[in-house]
Structures are given as C-alpha cells and as structure tokens.
C-alpha positions as CSV (number, residue, x, y, z in Angstrom):
1,M,-15.7,-3.6,-5.0
2,L,-15.8,-1.1,-2.2
3,A,-13.7,2.0,-2.4
4,F,-13.3,5.1,-0.4
5,A,-11.6,8.3,-1.6
6,D,-11.0,11.8,-0.2
7,K,-11.3,14.8,-2.4
8,A,-7.8,16.4,-2.6
9,D,-8.9,19.5,-4.6
10,H,-11.6,20.4,-7.1
11,S,-10.5,17.8,-9.7
12,T,-8.5,15.2,-7.8
13,Y,-9.4,12.3,-5.4
14,V,-7.0,10.2,-3.3
15,L,-7.8,6.6,-2.8
16,V,-8.1,5.9,0.9
17,T,-8.9,2.2,0.8
18,A,-10.5,-0.4,-1.5
19,F,-11.6,-4.0,-1.0
20,V,-13.1,-6.6,-3.4
21,G,-15.9,-8.5,-1.7
22,R,-18.7,-7.9,0.7
23,L,-19.0,-4.7,2.6
24,A,-15.9,-4.6,4.9
25,P,-15.7,-3.4,8.5
26,R,-13.9,-0.2,9.3
27,E,-10.1,-0.4,9.4
28,P,-8.8,-1.0,12.9
29,W,-7.3,2.5,13.2
30,D,-10.6,4.2,12.5
31,Q,-11.7,6.5,15.3
32,N,-15.4,6.1,14.7
33,F,-16.2,2.7,16.2
34,E,-19.5,2.7,18.0
35,S,-18.5,-0.1,20.5
36,D,-15.6,-2.3,21.5
37,A,-17.4,-5.2,19.9
38,E,-17.4,-3.4,16.5
39,R,-13.7,-2.7,16.8
40,M,-13.0,-6.4,17.7
41,E,-15.0,-7.5,14.7
42,A,-12.9,-5.2,12.5
43,L,-9.7,-6.6,14.0
44,E,-10.8,-10.2,13.4
45,F,-11.8,-9.4,9.8
46,W,-8.7,-7.5,8.8
47,S,-6.4,-10.1,10.5
48,R,-7.8,-12.5,7.9
49,N,-8.4,-10.2,4.9
50,A,-5.6,-7.6,4.9
51,L,-4.7,-5.9,1.7
52,V,-1.1,-6.8,0.7
53,W,0.9,-5.6,-2.2
54,D,2.3,-8.6,-4.2
55,A,4.2,-7.7,-7.3
56,D,3.9,-11.3,-8.6
57,V,0.1,-10.9,-9.0
58,M,-0.4,-7.2,-9.3
59,S,0.6,-4.7,-12.0
60,A,2.9,-1.8,-11.4
61,P,1.2,1.3,-9.8
62,F,0.0,3.8,-12.3
63,E,-2.1,7.0,-12.6
64,S,-5.1,7.0,-14.9
65,T,-8.7,8.2,-15.3
66,W,-11.8,6.1,-15.5
67,A,-12.3,7.4,-19.0
68,E,-8.9,5.9,-20.0
69,I,-9.6,2.6,-18.2
70,L,-13.1,2.1,-19.6
71,G,-12.0,3.3,-23.1
C-alpha cells in the first residue's frame, strides 16, 4: 500500500492519497511533473486505476488511530 499524508498540526495528519499495488505515478493534477511524457503516463495509469468510492464493497468512513486498528 502506498499512502501520502500531510501534517495538519503537531498530532494530526490528513490522508492525501492511497493506492494498493505497485508504486503509482503522480496524480494528473500534480504540478511537479518533470516532462510531458511523465504526465501522459500518469493520465494513462489513472484512467485505468482510479480510486472510486463504492459503498457496496467499502465500509463507512471512520476516524481511528493505528493503535486502535492494530489492537
């Protein structure tokens, strides 16, 4: 699993993105592409691997800590 988070304050992080699988390219709106080819690779990847919320297969959103999840 690949996950990126921003630090919101001294004790809180906000999940920016997550993806299960191989290292994914940057999201298409990222401003840090080094070339047009890199951006096209990202567009091609995310057009086939987009993250989509599906209530039929995903649980309801919730807040927790890793300590609570891992028990």
